Each structure stands twice: as C-alpha cells, then as structure tokens.
VOGU-3710 file (C-alpha; in Angstrom, 3 decimals, decimal comma):
1> mtgsrhfiva> 58,436/40,267/-155,135  55,031/41,500/-156,359  56,052/44,965/-157,550  58,452/47,797/-156,969  58,014/49,849/-153,841  59,688/52,985/-152,512  61,864/52,541/-149,430  63,070/55,674/-147,647  66,041/54,894/-145,407  66,936/57,634/-142,920
11> tigsagdlfp> 69,690/57,763/-140,318  71,836/60,122/-138,287  75,276/60,027/-136,726  78,739/58,932/-137,758  79,841/56,575/-140,514  79,357/53,742/-138,024  75,646/54,609/-137,898  75,417/55,088/-141,650  76,997/51,864/-142,894  74,425/49,357/-141,504
21> fmrvalalrd> 71,582/51,381/-143,018  73,463/51,566/-146,323  73,855/47,796/-146,388  70,096/47,371/-145,959  69,361/50,096/-148,527  71,592/48,409/-151,105  69,954/45,026/-150,449  66,526/46,578/-151,078  67,771/48,232/-154,261  69,266/44,953/-155,475
31> aghrvsmlgp> 65,844/43,386/-154,921  64,468/45,777/-157,519  63,021/48,552/-155,380  63,321/52,311/-155,535  65,405/53,471/-152,574  66,072/56,961/-151,220  68,859/57,330/-148,649  68,638/60,251/-146,213  71,599/60,994/-143,951  74,080/63,617/-142,777
41> vqhapfvept> 75,301/65,606/-145,745  78,982/64,973/-144,935  78,436/61,271/-145,705  77,666/61,932/-149,372  81,115/60,606/-150,457  80,181/57,213/-148,999  76,692/57,019/-150,524  76,902/58,644/-153,944  79,426/56,178/-155,484  76,905/53,363/-154,882
51> glrfvglpad> 74,308/55,029/-157,114  71,752/55,276/-154,331  69,608/58,371/-154,428  70,997/60,480/-151,578  69,344/63,369/-149,763  71,821/65,160/-147,511  70,484/66,319/-144,149  71,959/69,247/-142,210  74,661/68,344/-139,704  76,677/70,709/-137,550
61> eavldhpdlw> 80,066/69,055/-137,054  80,880/71,545/-134,285  79,035/69,171/-131,948  82,057/66,840/-132,224  84,074/69,386/-130,240  81,497/69,884/-127,483  82,900/68,661/-124,135  79,603/66,970/-123,221  79,377/64,803/-126,346  81,031/61,808/-124,689
71> hptrglplvw> 79,653/62,398/-121,185  77,655/59,393/-119,834  74,565/61,465/-118,975  74,947/64,843/-120,707  75,814/63,289/-124,066  72,317/62,106/-125,000  70,638/65,553/-124,665  73,420/67,019/-126,793  72,952/64,382/-129,493  69,190/64,898/-129,418
81> ratrpamaql> 69,466/68,660/-129,969  72,125/68,233/-132,648  69,957/65,859/-134,689  66,696/67,825/-134,635  67,441/70,065/-137,669  68,119/66,973/-139,774  65,112/65,044/-138,517  62,850/68,045/-139,145  63,493/67,499/-142,862  61,766/64,106/-142,897
91> pafaatlppd> 58,140/65,376/-142,900  59,001/67,831/-145,665  60,422/64,965/-147,712  57,355/62,820/-147,051  55,119/65,649/-148,239  56,720/65,405/-151,691  55,787/61,739/-152,127  52,898/60,834/-154,455  49,771/60,285/-152,328  49,123/56,818/-153,740
101> erglllvhpl> 52,713/55,556/-153,649  53,344/52,333/-151,759  56,295/52,896/-149,497  58,061/52,323/-146,242  60,181/54,520/-144,027  63,097/52,682/-142,360  64,668/54,886/-139,704  67,094/55,229/-136,851  65,213/55,175/-133,497  65,877/58,878/-132,863
111> alpeadlcra> 63,969/59,636/-136,074  60,791/57,859/-134,956  58,965/60,994/-133,700  59,383/62,526/-137,153  58,484/59,240/-138,836  55,150/59,415/-137,031  54,605/62,879/-138,545  55,440/61,488/-141,987  52,778/58,829/-141,556  50,260/61,497/-140,580
121> lrpglrvaaa> 51,002/63,271/-143,864  50,935/60,043/-145,901  48,650/57,554/-144,087  49,658/54,717/-146,412  53,324/55,026/-145,439  54,577/52,240/-143,185  57,303/52,750/-140,585  60,068/50,362/-139,525  62,720/51,087/-136,911  66,213/49,601/-137,113
131> ylapsnlptv> 68,030/49,211/-133,808  71,812/49,044/-134,163  72,647/48,037/-130,580  70,804/46,260/-127,744  70,827/49,218/-125,356  68,727/51,213/-127,834  65,840/48,973/-126,747  64,911/49,721/-123,114  64,284/46,658/-120,980  63,895/45,779/-117,318
141> hdplllgpwp> 65,599/42,423/-117,851  69,246/41,413/-117,452  71,817/42,473/-118,331  70,641/45,955/-117,363  72,865/49,027/-117,368  71,690/52,587/-116,872  74,528/54,340/-118,642  77,748/53,087/-117,035  75,974/51,819/-113,928  74,975/48,130/-113,837
151> vprwipldvr> 71,744/47,273/-112,056  72,256/44,248/-109,756  70,427/41,080/-110,776  68,599/40,905/-107,445  66,736/44,191/-108,034  63,027/43,321/-108,678  61,537/44,008/-112,095  59,055/46,582/-110,798  61,885/48,558/-109,197  63,816/48,390/-112,480
161> gwlwrclarr> 60,800/49,793/-114,286  60,627/52,601/-111,750  64,311/53,366/-112,374  63,668/53,626/-116,112  60,741/55,973/-115,529  62,850/58,159/-113,227  65,591/58,285/-115,851  63,092/59,311/-118,509  61,454/61,979/-116,322  64,728/63,576/-115,285
171> lvnpvalpdv> 67,047/63,214/-118,279  65,057/62,452/-121,421  61,568/63,955/-121,412  62,527/67,506/-120,329  64,947/67,691/-123,257  62,973/65,904/-125,962  59,257/66,465/-125,383  59,157/70,237/-126,018  60,526/69,673/-129,533  58,400/66,602/-130,196
181> naaraahgla> 55,145/68,127/-129,002  55,720/71,447/-130,780  56,125/69,551/-134,057  53,079/67,399/-133,326  50,969/70,484/-132,569  52,006/71,993/-135,908  50,622/68,867/-137,598  47,416/68,819/-135,549  48,449/65,812/-133,441  47,982/65,284/-129,714
191> pvrdllghim> 51,004/65,670/-127,423  52,864/62,696/-125,992  53,875/62,364/-122,344  56,852/60,030/-122,517  59,450/59,886/-125,307  60,575/56,285/-124,793  57,018/54,988/-124,712  56,177/56,999/-127,833  59,204/55,709/-129,719  58,379/52,100/-128,856
201> avpdlsltlf> 54,809/52,541/-130,111  55,496/54,250/-133,454  56,933/51,444/-135,666  54,821/48,986/-137,574  57,874/46,721/-137,383  61,068/46,809/-135,326  64,341/45,296/-136,548  67,460/44,438/-134,608  70,623/44,726/-136,690  72,476/42,446/-134,279
211> pdwfaptqpd> 72,018/38,688/-133,780  70,217/36,918/-130,957  73,406/35,186/-129,801  74,815/38,662/-129,097  71,670/39,849/-127,300  68,674/37,518/-126,808  65,193/38,924/-127,349  63,730/40,395/-124,161  60,043/39,991/-123,192  59,478/43,777/-123,108
221> wpqpllragf> 61,023/44,589/-126,499  58,533/45,970/-129,031  56,506/43,652/-131,235  56,353/42,713/-134,045  60,125/42,258/-134,010  62,430/40,798/-136,653  65,907/39,636/-135,654  68,804/40,014/-138,096  72,560/39,712/-137,863  75,232/42,387/-138,148
231> plydpspdaa> 74,827/44,073/-141,575  78,577/44,607/-142,003  79,418/47,031/-144,796  82,717/47,951/-146,395  82,620/51,167/-148,476  85,744/50,027/-150,360  85,340/46,269/-150,899  88,069/46,130/-153,558  90,606/48,174/-151,618  93,992/46,812/-150,600
241> lapqlaafla> 96,108/47,862/-147,634  98,196/50,941/-148,309  101,849/50,091/-149,071  103,055/51,901/-145,936  100,650/49,924/-143,750  101,435/46,609/-145,444  105,155/47,220/-144,924  104,601/48,086/-141,266  102,611/44,895/-140,652  105,311/42,788/-142,313
251> agapplvftp> 108,142/44,400/-140,361  107,453/42,886/-136,946  105,092/41,206/-134,535  101,334/41,789/-134,931  100,594/45,257/-133,518  97,870/46,560/-131,253  95,264/48,777/-132,927  93,719/51,748/-131,144  90,660/53,663/-132,350  88,320/55,910/-130,331
261> gtgnrqaahy> 85,818/56,095/-133,216  85,812/58,188/-136,366  83,697/60,923/-134,770  85,835/61,378/-131,658  87,878/64,574/-131,762  88,508/64,546/-128,015  90,829/61,540/-127,743  94,239/63,107/-127,045  94,369/61,557/-123,554  93,316/58,175/-124,983
271> frcalqacar> 96,198/58,189/-127,454  98,722/59,362/-124,845  97,744/56,401/-122,689  97,985/54,088/-125,706  101,510/55,224/-126,546  102,747/54,871/-122,974  101,099/51,465/-122,464  102,600/50,113/-125,692  106,055/51,389/-124,714  105,797/49,613/-121,357
281> lgrrailltp> 104,609/46,396/-123,000  107,165/46,566/-125,787  104,376/46,343/-128,360  103,968/47,954/-131,754  100,803/49,949/-132,426  98,588/51,373/-135,139  96,625/54,488/-134,208  93,437/54,990/-136,237  91,859/58,444/-136,349  91,001/60,948/-139,071
291> hraqlpaelp> 91,947/63,715/-136,632  95,768/63,759/-136,727  95,993/66,749/-134,369  95,094/64,454/-131,454  98,461/62,689/-131,769  101,991/63,875/-130,958  103,757/65,512/-133,889  106,457/62,833/-133,788  105,692/59,127/-133,338  108,238/56,372/-132,618
301> dsvlwqdyvp> 109,106/53,930/-135,386  107,093/51,267/-133,573  103,872/53,274/-134,037  102,008/54,045/-137,265  99,181/56,529/-137,721  96,445/55,895/-140,303  93,412/58,076/-140,942  91,255/55,167/-142,146  91,773/51,460/-142,812  89,048/48,899/-143,649
311> lrlllpqvaa> 88,878/46,822/-140,483  87,936/43,794/-142,572  91,476/43,832/-143,996  93,378/44,978/-140,932  92,010/43,063/-137,954  92,993/39,515/-138,981  96,630/40,686/-138,871  96,754/42,313/-135,424  97,140/41,140/-131,825  94,179/43,026/-130,339
321> lvhhggigtl> 91,831/45,936/-130,974  91,326/48,689/-128,388  88,213/50,702/-129,227  85,341/52,793/-127,929  82,644/50,132/-128,092  80,817/51,238/-131,225  78,655/48,364/-132,433  80,102/48,349/-135,955  83,702/48,233/-134,754  82,793/45,542/-132,229
331> aealragtpq> 81,108/43,448/-134,938  84,123/43,708/-137,239  86,374/42,423/-134,427  83,993/39,517/-133,824  84,091/38,647/-137,520  87,903/38,746/-137,561  88,271/36,766/-134,331  90,320/39,597/-132,820  90,511/40,077/-129,014  88,955/43,360/-127,903
341> lvvplahdqf> 89,545/45,849/-125,129  86,588/48,225/-125,008  87,080/51,708/-123,520  83,473/53,008/-123,380  82,627/56,677/-123,024  78,858/57,114/-123,477  75,640/56,060/-125,219  75,409/52,334/-126,127  79,101/51,679/-125,496  78,793/50,531/-121,854
351> dnaarvralg> 76,266/47,846/-122,717  78,329/46,734/-125,714  81,394/46,456/-123,475  79,473/44,297/-120,995  78,469/41,945/-123,813  82,074/41,635/-125,018  83,045/40,546/-121,514  80,111/38,135/-121,248  81,017/36,504/-124,564  84,584/36,007/-123,360
361> vgaslratrl> 86,112/37,769/-126,370  87,671/40,664/-124,501  87,739/43,034/-121,576  86,781/46,638/-120,833  88,113/49,698/-119,047  85,852/52,697/-118,513  87,225/55,804/-120,240  86,947/57,878/-117,058  89,380/55,448/-115,388  91,841/55,289/-118,273
371> tparleqrla> 95,512/55,661/-117,309  98,640/54,227/-118,940  99,119/51,810/-116,025  95,530/50,517/-116,098  95,626/50,180/-119,880  98,889/48,265/-119,678  97,431/45,948/-117,030  94,260/45,160/-119,023  96,204/44,567/-122,220  98,723/42,303/-120,484
381> alldnaavaq> 95,857/40,148/-119,204  94,183/40,067/-122,619  97,139/39,293/-124,878  98,063/35,636/-125,325  95,001/34,661/-123,276  94,060/31,164/-124,436  90,441/31,350/-123,242  89,875/34,658/-125,041  91,519/33,316/-128,204  89,245/30,260/-128,156
391> acsrlsaiag> 86,118/32,367/-127,685  87,176/34,696/-130,515  87,773/31,764/-132,841  84,433/30,165/-131,977  82,393/33,309/-132,573  84,200/34,390/-135,729  82,633/31,376/-137,439  79,130/32,825/-136,951  79,789/36,587/-136,874  79,968/37,244/-140,612
401> padleplcrr> 77,705/39,640/-142,542  74,000/38,990/-142,124  71,847/37,358/-144,765  69,434/40,219/-145,460  67,038/38,345/-147,745  64,562/37,515/-144,917  64,678/41,142/-143,770  64,004/42,414/-147,300  61,083/40,022/-147,730  59,543/41,181/-144,464
411> lealaa> 59,919/44,843/-145,417  58,445/44,157/-148,856  55,399/42,528/-147,274  54,970/45,418/-144,858  55,244/48,025/-147,609  52,550/46,213/-149,592
//
C-alpha cells in the first residue's frame, strides 16, 4: 500500500445486498484506508457497530408491500423508482469531497448512472461496479434467461442480442431514461439512449462477487473485469444459537428450513404451502422471517418460527433449505453443503435457481407454480438424494468466504 485513499461504498436493497458490500468495505478499512459506507438508513444497526462511517440513504419500506415487487417483469421498474431518491444523494455526497482527494466509488450496478455524475463533479474519482449475481451482467451466451423464460441454446447469438434490445426498449429504457437524462441535463451532460449500455460503460473496473466456478466469465461481460468469490459476511460472528432453537434442533431429526428472504412481506401463501408439505412428509420445519404476521397464529410443535438466525450456524444442522434464490442465501447453503430448493419470484432469482440445478446441489420450483403438492413432490425427490449430497459436499470445500486481498490491491491501484 502506498498511502491511504478514500473508498466510498454505496449500495441499495435488503440486508442480502448490504452484507457483501460491507465485507469489502471492512477489508478496505483493515488495509488502512478511509472508508465511507452509504446504504439504506434502516441498515444502520448492521453498519454502525463495525465502526464504519455510515451515511444513511432514504428508503421507503412501503415498497415491500407493493404487489408488483416480486412480479417477474413489473418488479424491476418498481425497484428502480424506489431507489432513485437514495441514489440522488450520491452526487451531493461527492460534491463534499476535497477536490484533490484520491478516491474510488464502489457501487451497486443500479447506482452507476449517479456514479457517472459523481465523476463529472470530481474528475479524479474512479468508479468500480460490484455485481452480486451473474444475471446482473447481460450476456447473449448460455445459460440465458430473460426473467423466468429460458432462451433455447439453438437460438443464434444475433437473435439473442435482438431479444435483449427489445427487452430494454420495452421494459427498461421507458422507465429509467427519463430520470437518468434529467439528472444528466442538470449536470450539463449529454443524454444516453440505452440504460444497459450506459451502465456497462461507466465503470473503470467491474467486479464479480461470485466465483468463476459458479458462473464462468462471458465474452460480452464488461472489461476490465476482476473475478472474486462470495464475500460471505456474518453481522454477529460471535453469536450462538438461541436456546429455544438449539433445543428444537436437538429434539428430533434435522428439520427443513424455509425462508422467502428478509425483505419479503408477501409470503403468506409460501408459508402455508411449507406447513402443508411438511405435514405430508412428516418433517419438522423452521420458518425464517422477520414478519411474523405472515404465519398462522398457532404453529404445531414440529414447527419453529425464528425472526433471524445466522445461516452459518444453522445450515450445517438441517436437512435442506427452501429459499427464494437470493445470492447470499444461496452462497451460505453452498458453504454449508446443504441441499437447496429454490422458489424464485423475480429479479436475479431465476438465473440463480438455474445455476443451483446445473451444479447438482438442488432443485427449483417457480413461485407462481407453488402448491403444497408440488412442494412436497420436489422435496421428496431432493431429500436423501445421494447425487445431490455428493455435489453439496464437493462444492462446500471451495465455497467458503472469498480471499479479498487481491480485490483490495486492485482497488488500491485503481484509486491511485
């Protein structure tokens, strides 16, 4: 290291989006750098105990109750609109930086339009983008899913490119470009015509926070590109299992664990299916959600509700994990060697589910097709499956937390 630099780490979304960025931010701080963490204000309890400088960004949690949030096509426009007030704070923050300060802005991909504005205000500021999941990087190469719909392998590459352009013209650009170009005009910058193309062109460096064995580098991913592993992060590394949970685990056979994601307030049907499927299978269950109102008032003795449990501690002791397909949850199951049943709803979850199947570590069932009978059938095929168990064991040996030293060195060099 040749001198301290200022790294501004900015993200959006749920705790699952926050934690990978926090792990990188803490690694940069431990390397001796000044680090500012920008994220949704409700995540302050996670960040502030670490001593990182935290700048809370506005976040309207009412979006969690919007019926379109988990829709395969209407979800992305909703997320885009919900994140704009927070992202609009980035240029204002950049304007407060000393003009001669050496620094780097490390951001979530949806913050890249604002990162470009920050660089216009502070020309010496470098920009890096951190991609949490493979589907955040558009490609025409296999495996290719457009939302929940897989594109057959025989479709030519030029036709795949045309499909991407149609998707952008119809679903992405009409929603995003008015906001982006209004902000650019206010800063004296020319308008852009395509959001995805603009986002790919903004970073000085792109990072994947998932390993190449999970998703190999594609020829049309942005360059320069640095590959890293899963930056797994536990906000309570010294925590132990709660006595009630420890007693439940010791009282019978390893249970099934069900979680629709910490930000999902619309999972009542999911949990009803889980309860009925477990009753039919004669299996015990742990239901993970901070939103207790989604569950029946009374649960059978074979079922335990928990608002939060560190998956690092829980997953090695369970039979299988049923989850939404969030990349952080998926990575924790890979580390633990736990079979997975992914029930994807929207966003990157369909692609993540396809990769779980391809790796042989689990199965998937689209949320729109979820019924107790289908859930029971998929779980019956997954449990005690020798091939799945072998694949889980093999990958758990390489799915631990990433070594972030090479990433930090690359970011240091870029900031210089």
